[in-house]
C-alpha atoms as a printed R data frame, in Angstrom:
    type eleno elety resid chain resno       x       y       z
1   ATOM     1    CA   MET     A     1 -56.100 -30.075 -30.838
2   ATOM     2    CA   THR     A     2 -53.242 -29.519 -28.453
3   ATOM     3    CA   PRO     A     3 -52.059 -26.005 -27.528
4   ATOM     4    CA   ASP     A     4 -48.590 -26.692 -28.943
5   ATOM     5    CA   LYS     A     5 -50.151 -26.441 -32.442
6   ATOM     6    CA   TYR     A     6 -51.613 -22.987 -31.807
7   ATOM     7    CA   PRO     A     7 -48.498 -21.060 -32.953
8   ATOM     8    CA   ASP     A     8 -48.358 -23.011 -36.226
9   ATOM     9    CA   PHE     A     9 -51.981 -22.273 -37.043
10  ATOM    10    CA   MET     A    10 -51.620 -18.653 -35.940
11  ATOM    11    CA   ALA     A    11 -48.681 -18.332 -38.336
12  ATOM    12    CA   MET     A    12 -51.052 -19.428 -41.112
13  ATOM    13    CA   ALA     A    13 -53.565 -16.783 -40.016
14  ATOM    14    CA   MET     A    14 -50.702 -14.268 -40.117
15  ATOM    15    CA   ARG     A    15 -50.131 -15.136 -43.770
16  ATOM    16    CA   GLU     A    16 -53.722 -14.105 -44.406
17  ATOM    17    CA   ALA     A    17 -53.096 -10.872 -42.465
18  ATOM    18    CA   GLU     A    18 -50.019 -10.193 -44.603
19  ATOM    19    CA   GLU     A    19 -52.174 -10.491 -47.721
20  ATOM    20    CA   ALA     A    20 -54.581  -7.931 -46.263
21  ATOM    21    CA   PHE     A    21 -51.615  -5.642 -45.485
22  ATOM    22    CA   GLU     A    22 -50.344  -5.915 -49.070
23  ATOM    23    CA   ASN     A    23 -53.813  -4.922 -50.314
24  ATOM    24    CA   GLY     A    24 -54.009  -1.856 -48.074
25  ATOM    25    CA   GLU     A    25 -56.452  -3.459 -45.659
26  ATOM    26    CA   VAL     A    26 -56.111  -3.557 -41.871
27  ATOM    27    CA   PRO     A    27 -53.891  -6.633 -41.488
28  ATOM    28    CA   VAL     A    28 -56.177  -9.153 -39.859
29  ATOM    29    CA   GLY     A    29 -56.217 -12.776 -40.925
30  ATOM    30    CA   ALA     A    30 -58.288 -15.719 -39.764
31  ATOM    31    CA   ILE     A    31 -58.594 -19.436 -40.331
32  ATOM    32    CA   VAL     A    32 -61.026 -22.109 -39.184
33  ATOM    33    CA   VAL     A    33 -59.526 -25.449 -38.237
34  ATOM    34    CA   PHE     A    34 -61.259 -28.812 -37.898
35  ATOM    35    CA   GLU     A    35 -59.329 -31.943 -36.951
36  ATOM    36    CA   ASN     A    36 -56.024 -30.142 -37.546
37  ATOM    37    CA   ARG     A    37 -56.997 -29.115 -41.103
38  ATOM    38    CA   ILE     A    38 -57.792 -25.645 -42.334
39  ATOM    39    CA   ILE     A    39 -61.355 -25.608 -43.682
40  ATOM    40    CA   GLY     A    40 -61.774 -21.855 -44.005
41  ATOM    41    CA   ARG     A    41 -59.549 -18.833 -44.379
42  ATOM    42    CA   GLY     A    42 -59.971 -15.125 -44.813
43  ATOM    43    CA   HIS     A    43 -58.371 -11.724 -44.494
44  ATOM    44    CA   ASN     A    44 -59.887  -8.296 -44.108
45  ATOM    45    CA   GLN     A    45 -61.469  -7.019 -47.304
46  ATOM    46    CA   THR     A    46 -63.672  -4.218 -46.013
47  ATOM    47    CA   GLU     A    47 -62.035  -1.563 -48.212
48  ATOM    48    CA   SER     A    48 -61.749  -3.603 -51.404
49  ATOM    49    CA   LEU     A    49 -65.309  -4.988 -51.166
50  ATOM    50    CA   HIS     A    50 -66.778  -1.771 -49.710
51  ATOM    51    CA   ASP     A    51 -68.419  -3.985 -47.095
52  ATOM    52    CA   ALA     A    52 -68.208  -3.338 -43.351
53  ATOM    53    CA   THR     A    53 -68.921  -7.024 -42.701
54  ATOM    54    CA   ALA     A    54 -65.990  -8.316 -44.794
55  ATOM    55    CA   HIS     A    55 -63.851  -9.033 -41.735
56  ATOM    56    CA   ALA     A    56 -61.307 -11.837 -41.835
57  ATOM    57    CA   GLU     A    57 -63.242 -13.939 -39.335
58  ATOM    58    CA   ILE     A    58 -66.575 -13.617 -41.167
59  ATOM    59    CA   LEU     A    59 -64.947 -14.643 -44.450
60  ATOM    60    CA   ALA     A    60 -63.166 -17.603 -42.822
61  ATOM    61    CA   LEU     A    61 -66.396 -18.738 -41.129
62  ATOM    62    CA   SER     A    62 -68.269 -18.460 -44.424
63  ATOM    63    CA   ALA     A    63 -65.663 -20.624 -46.155
64  ATOM    64    CA   ALA     A    64 -65.990 -23.193 -43.361
65  ATOM    65    CA   TYR     A    65 -69.795 -23.229 -43.751
66  ATOM    66    CA   ASN     A    66 -69.279 -23.973 -47.434
67  ATOM    67    CA   HIS     A    67 -66.823 -26.761 -46.582
68  ATOM    68    CA   PHE     A    68 -69.386 -28.542 -44.410
69  ATOM    69    CA   GLY     A    69 -72.531 -27.385 -46.182
70  ATOM    70    CA   ASP     A    70 -73.808 -26.360 -42.741
71  ATOM    71    CA   TRP     A    71 -73.649 -23.329 -40.462
72  ATOM    72    CA   ARG     A    72 -72.785 -25.408 -37.397
73  ATOM    73    CA   LEU     A    73 -69.044 -25.488 -36.780
74  ATOM    74    CA   GLU     A    74 -68.961 -27.595 -33.632
75  ATOM    75    CA   ASN     A    75 -65.496 -28.835 -32.683
76  ATOM    76    CA   CYS     A    76 -63.883 -26.160 -34.872
77  ATOM    77    CA   TYR     A    77 -61.305 -23.596 -33.848
78  ATOM    78    CA   LEU     A    78 -61.305 -20.018 -35.074
79  ATOM    79    CA   PHE     A    79 -57.826 -18.493 -35.205
80  ATOM    80    CA   SER     A    80 -57.645 -14.733 -35.647
81  ATOM    81    CA   THR     A    81 -54.608 -12.512 -35.531
82  ATOM    82    CA   LEU     A    82 -56.594  -9.807 -33.723
83  ATOM    83    CA   GLU     A    83 -59.197 -10.176 -30.997
84  ATOM    84    CA   PRO     A    84 -62.523 -10.513 -32.809
85  ATOM    85    CA   CYS     A    85 -65.041  -7.667 -32.660
86  ATOM    86    CA   ALA     A    86 -68.632  -8.077 -31.459
87  ATOM    87    CA   MET     A    87 -69.894  -8.955 -34.947
88  ATOM    88    CA   CYS     A    88 -67.273 -11.645 -35.524
89  ATOM    89    CA   THR     A    89 -67.510 -13.048 -32.009
90  ATOM    90    CA   GLY     A    90 -71.299 -13.144 -32.322
91  ATOM    91    CA   ALA     A    91 -70.975 -15.085 -35.572
92  ATOM    92    CA   ALA     A    92 -68.603 -17.530 -33.855
93  ATOM    93    CA   VAL     A    93 -71.096 -18.032 -31.012
94  ATOM    94    CA   LEU     A    94 -73.948 -18.580 -33.463
95  ATOM    95    CA   SER     A    95 -71.757 -21.042 -35.386
96  ATOM    96    CA   ARG     A    96 -71.039 -23.069 -32.235
97  ATOM    97    CA   ILE     A    97 -67.261 -22.628 -32.567
98  ATOM    98    CA   LYS     A    98 -65.462 -24.616 -29.866
99  ATOM    99    CA   THR     A    99 -62.465 -22.314 -29.310
100 ATOM   100    CA   ILE     A   100 -61.358 -18.863 -30.422
101 ATOM   101    CA   VAL     A   101 -57.591 -18.426 -30.486
102 ATOM   102    CA   PHE     A   102 -56.355 -14.905 -31.110
103 ATOM   103    CA   GLY     A   103 -53.059 -13.068 -31.081
104 ATOM   104    CA   ALA     A   104 -53.226  -9.400 -30.141
105 ATOM   105    CA   HIS     A   105 -55.874  -7.803 -27.948
106 ATOM   106    CA   ASP     A   106 -58.000  -5.056 -29.493
107 ATOM   107    CA   PRO     A   107 -58.708  -2.405 -26.839
108 ATOM   108    CA   LYS     A   108 -61.040  -0.461 -29.165
109 ATOM   109    CA   PHE     A   109 -63.279  -3.193 -30.587
110 ATOM   110    CA   GLY     A   110 -62.353  -6.509 -28.919
111 ATOM   111    CA   ALA     A   111 -65.294  -8.643 -27.804
112 ATOM   112    CA   CYS     A   112 -63.358 -11.537 -26.259
113 ATOM   113    CA   GLY     A   113 -62.477  -9.781 -23.026
114 ATOM   114    CA   SER     A   114 -61.254  -6.297 -23.926
115 ATOM   115    CA   ILE     A   115 -64.558  -4.395 -24.213
116 ATOM   116    CA   PHE     A   116 -67.116  -7.195 -24.098
117 ATOM   117    CA   ASN     A   117 -66.780 -10.854 -23.250
118 ATOM   118    CA   LEU     A   118 -69.318 -12.416 -25.588
119 ATOM   119    CA   PRO     A   119 -67.786 -15.921 -25.638
120 ATOM   120    CA   ILE     A   120 -68.801 -16.465 -22.025
121 ATOM   121    CA   GLU     A   121 -71.916 -14.278 -21.867
122 ATOM   122    CA   PRO     A   122 -74.297 -16.386 -19.735
123 ATOM   123    CA   ARG     A   123 -77.411 -15.086 -21.515
124 ATOM   124    CA   LEU     A   124 -76.290 -16.628 -24.817
125 ATOM   125    CA   ASN     A   125 -77.036 -20.241 -25.697
126 ATOM   126    CA   HIS     A   126 -73.423 -21.221 -26.426
127 ATOM   127    CA   SER     A   127 -70.112 -20.402 -24.806
128 ATOM   128    CA   ILE     A   128 -66.663 -20.535 -26.359
129 ATOM   129    CA   GLU     A   129 -63.280 -21.207 -24.856
130 ATOM   130    CA   VAL     A   130 -60.861 -18.332 -25.585
131 ATOM   131    CA   VAL     A   131 -57.078 -18.465 -25.834
132 ATOM   132    CA   SER     A   132 -55.297 -15.140 -26.273
133 ATOM   133    CA   GLY     A   133 -51.783 -13.863 -26.845
134 ATOM   134    CA   VAL     A   134 -50.600 -16.435 -29.405
135 ATOM   135    CA   LEU     A   135 -47.801 -14.738 -31.416
136 ATOM   136    CA   ALA     A   136 -49.036 -11.428 -29.990
137 ATOM   137    CA   ASP     A   137 -45.668  -9.658 -30.324
138 ATOM   138    CA   GLU     A   138 -45.305 -10.484 -34.019
139 ATOM   139    CA   ILE     A   139 -48.914  -9.540 -34.736
140 ATOM   140    CA   GLY     A   140 -48.611  -6.324 -32.742
141 ATOM   141    CA   ALA     A   141 -45.535  -5.360 -34.772
142 ATOM   142    CA   MET     A   142 -47.421  -5.951 -38.034
143 ATOM   143    CA   MET     A   143 -50.337  -3.801 -36.845
144 ATOM   144    CA   LYS     A   144 -47.977  -0.987 -35.797
145 ATOM   145    CA   ASP     A   145 -46.215  -1.120 -39.176
146 ATOM   146    CA   PHE     A   146 -49.526  -0.889 -40.996
147 ATOM   147    CA   PHE     A   147 -50.823   2.079 -39.022
148 ATOM   148    CA   ARG     A   148 -47.434   3.817 -39.279
149 ATOM   149    CA   GLN     A   149 -47.709   3.503 -43.068
150 ATOM   150    CA   VAL     A   150 -51.249   4.883 -42.975
151 ATOM   151    CA   ARG     A   151 -50.093   7.898 -40.934
152 ATOM   152    CA   ASP     A   152 -47.071   8.450 -43.172
153 ATOM   153    CA   ASN     A   153 -49.249   8.370 -46.299
154 ATOM   154    CA   LYS     A   154 -51.668  10.882 -44.791
155 ATOM   155    CA   GLU     A   155 -48.797  13.226 -43.946
156 ATOM   156    CA   LYS     A   156 -47.513  13.006 -47.544
157 ATOM   157    CA   ILE     A   157 -50.972  13.924 -48.874
158 ATOM   158    CA   ASN     A   158 -51.348  16.897 -46.529
């Protein structure tokens, strides 16, 4: 895959994030791409499923496993609107993802350089190329809108 396709695929991950937003979830979306085709997609569903592991990336990876009938996702790309956390990055490493492409950095939970740098941790058996900042401004605006709504709703309740 050539980097000029990254914005197009990130836009598709953003559609997943928009669905999460509409459902009151933190607006994170993810897709898994193999040979320029989406084979897995997901958006945050932690609140609706009452499941701390129902992150967009985990759900997209799971869909990709089902596509192949295997947990190995070699030569696949994981696109996420937000820098994946340690759990999601760990799952990507275990899955043998080739490249993680993300939009906005996550200074509180990010494990692809912000807090941890799991994709290149030398003690792990697999390393992942990371590309960051794809459509970061648009994604950052969506995140700010979501958290502004959350704050506004809390103020109305109080």
